[in-house]
C-alpha positions in Angstrom: -14.3 -33.9 -213.2 -14.1 -32.9 -209.6 -14.7 -34.8 -206.1 -16.4 -32.8 -203.8 -15.8 -34.0 -199.5 -17.4 -33.3 -195.9 -15.7 -34.6 -193.6 -17.3 -34.3 -189.4 -16.5 -36.2 -186.3 -19.2 -38.9 -184.3 -19.5 -40.9 -181.5 -19.0 -44.4 -182.8 -22.7 -45.4 -181.0 -25.3 -43.0 -182.1 -23.6 -41.2 -184.5 -23.1 -43.3 -187.5 -26.9 -44.8 -187.8 -27.5 -41.1 -188.2 -24.7 -40.5 -191.1 -26.1 -43.1 -192.8 -30.0 -42.4 -192.6 -29.1 -38.6 -194.1 -27.1 -40.3 -196.6 -29.5 -42.0 -198.0 -32.3 -39.0 -197.7 -30.2 -36.9 -199.4 -29.1 -39.2 -202.4 -33.2 -40.0 -202.7 -34.3 -36.2 -202.7 -31.3 -35.2 -205.4 -30.4 -37.9 -206.7 -26.5 -37.9 -206.5 -24.4 -41.1 -205.9 -23.1 -40.0 -202.2 -21.1 -42.7 -200.9 -20.1 -42.3 -197.6 -17.1 -43.8 -195.9 -15.6 -43.9 -192.5 -12.4 -44.1 -191.5 -10.7 -48.2 -190.7 -7.5 -48.5 -188.9 -6.7 -44.8 -189.6 -6.3 -42.2 -187.4 -9.5 -39.9 -186.8 -12.2 -43.2 -185.4 -15.1 -41.7 -185.4 -14.8 -39.6 -189.0 -17.5 -39.9 -191.6 -16.8 -38.3 -195.1 -19.0 -37.8 -197.9 -18.7 -38.1 -201.3 -19.6 -37.3 -204.7 -18.1 -37.0 -208.2 -19.7 -34.2 -210.0 -18.5 -33.5 -214.5 -18.1 -30.2 -213.6 -18.5 -26.6 -211.0 -21.9 -26.3 -212.6 -23.0 -29.4 -211.0 -21.4 -29.0 -208.1 -23.4 -25.9 -207.6 -26.7 -26.9 -208.5 -26.4 -29.7 -206.6 -25.7 -27.5 -203.4 -28.2 -25.5 -204.7 -31.4 -28.5 -204.1 -29.4 -29.1 -200.6 -30.1 -25.3 -200.2 -33.3 -25.7 -200.4 -33.9 -28.7 -199.1 -33.1 -26.8 -195.7 -36.8 -24.3 -196.8 -38.9 -27.0 -198.2 -37.7 -30.9 -196.5 -38.9 -31.3 -192.7 -37.2 -34.9 -192.5 -33.7 -33.6 -193.7 -33.8 -30.4 -190.8 -34.6 -32.8 -188.5 -31.8 -34.7 -189.3 -29.8 -31.2 -189.9 -30.8 -31.4 -185.9 -30.1 -34.3 -184.4 -26.6 -34.3 -186.2 -26.1 -30.5 -184.2 -26.1 -33.0 -181.1 -23.6 -36.1 -182.8 -21.4 -33.9 -184.5 -18.1 -33.4 -182.3 -15.9 -30.2 -183.8 -16.2 -28.9 -186.8 -17.3 -30.3 -190.2 -15.1 -29.3 -193.3 -15.2 -29.4 -197.2 -13.1 -30.5 -199.8 -12.8 -30.3 -203.4 -10.3 -32.0 -205.8 -9.5 -32.0 -209.8 -9.7 -35.7 -211.4 -6.4 -36.0 -213.5 -6.9 -39.5 -214.5 -9.5 -41.3 -215.7 -12.7 -40.9 -214.0 -13.7 -44.5 -211.6 -15.8 -46.6 -213.2 -19.7 -45.7 -211.4 -21.0 -49.2 -211.5 -17.9 -50.4 -210.2 -18.8 -51.9 -206.4 -16.5 -50.6 -204.0 -15.8 -51.6 -200.6 -12.3 -50.0 -199.5 -10.7 -47.3 -200.4 -6.8 -45.9 -199.4 -6.0 -42.2 -200.3 -3.0 -41.0 -199.9 -2.3 -36.9 -199.9 0.9 -34.9 -200.3 1.9 -31.2 -201.1 4.3 -30.0 -204.3 7.1 -28.7 -202.9 7.8 -25.0 -203.5 9.2 -24.9 -207.4 8.1 -27.9 -207.7 4.8 -27.9 -208.8 5.2 -29.0 -212.3 7.9 -32.3 -210.8 5.2 -32.9 -208.9 2.4 -33.2 -210.8 3.9 -35.2 -213.1 5.4 -38.0 -210.9 2.0 -38.2 -209.1 0.4 -39.0 -212.6 3.6 -41.9 -213.1 2.9 -43.1 -209.5 -0.6 -43.9 -210.1 0.1 -45.5 -213.5 2.3 -47.5 -211.9 0.6 -48.5 -208.8 -2.8 -48.6 -210.8 -0.6 -51.2 -213.6 1.0 -53.4 -210.5 -1.7 -53.9 -207.9 -4.5 -54.8 -210.8 -6.9 -52.0 -209.0 -8.1 -48.4 -209.8 -5.6 -45.6 -209.1 -6.5 -42.3 -209.5 -4.6 -39.2 -209.1 -6.4 -35.7 -208.0 -5.1 -32.3 -207.6 -6.5 -29.7 -204.6 -8.9 -27.2 -205.3 -9.2 -26.1 -202.0 -7.1 -26.8 -198.4 -3.3 -27.3 -199.0 -2.0 -25.2 -201.1 -0.4 -27.5 -204.3 -1.6 -30.6 -202.4 -2.4 -33.7 -204.4 -3.9 -36.7 -203.8 -4.0 -40.4 -204.5 -6.7 -42.9 -204.4 -7.0 -46.3 -204.5 -10.3 -48.3 -204.1 -10.2 -51.8 -203.8 -13.6 -54.0 -203.9 -13.2 -55.9 -200.5 -10.1 -56.4 -198.1 -8.7 -59.1 -199.2 -8.0 -57.4 -202.3 -6.8 -54.3 -200.8 -4.2 -56.9 -198.7 -3.3 -58.5 -202.2 -2.6 -54.9 -204.4 -0.1 -53.6 -201.0 2.1 -56.8 -201.3 2.3 -56.6 -204.7 3.6 -53.0 -204.4 5.5 -54.0 -201.3 7.3 -56.6 -203.9 7.9 -54.6 -207.4 11.9 -53.3 -207.1 10.7 -50.2 -209.6 7.7 -49.3 -207.1 10.5 -47.8 -204.5 12.6 -46.8 -207.0 9.5 -44.9 -208.6 8.9 -43.8 -205.0 12.8 -42.8 -204.2 13.0 -40.7 -207.2 10.4 -38.0 -206.0 12.7 -37.2 -203.4 12.7 -33.2 -203.3 9.0 -32.8 -205.2 6.7 -33.1 -202.7 7.5 -30.8 -199.2 8.9 -33.3 -196.4 6.3 -32.3 -193.6 4.7 -36.0 -191.8 2.1 -33.2 -191.8 1.6 -32.4 -195.3 2.1 -36.1 -196.4 -0.6 -38.5 -194.7 -2.5 -42.2 -195.4 -6.0 -43.1 -194.6 -8.0 -46.3 -194.8 -11.7 -45.9 -195.3 -14.0 -48.2 -195.3 -17.6 -47.7 -197.5 -20.2 -47.7 -195.0 -23.1 -45.8 -197.2 
């Protein structure tokens, strides 16, 4: 299973309503369960991220073809694209990641997500993937909330990521508190020394809030 993401930065006043509107339109036209997220309490204020889960790359291509058809036949979609060109600041970036753990529950209502990204160090890809799986399993077991582990298909070579999802901000706070109080969690993180690139630019943590 693959997670496709598209990221753009917009002005918060007028850009957010536009992002919600175009998300709803594409969801109706394609039938794809797209979700819209905004960064929260993190860098990149005004950053919108659209995400969708796809069973395989064939289904992703089929979705992309639907979007291509809309650019030729759907006047409402084209009008929103034109409107967005004046609202988006900078570039629009796509990313693709492959899920290595259990797939998410599509029926679960999620409001917040915490995403951590890292890059496996040269010569340590196998160890990085193994420890990455252990981190995801430990985080889910300790916090009581689903935690996924993924590898990058595009972007930084050797990139990996962890995504923990929460039903609300209270659940997120409780999950973080449980991890912080777990000595075995700290030991596991420390045991990963050397498995990932030790550069602040290669390792990041971002909180997302679902808005559409």
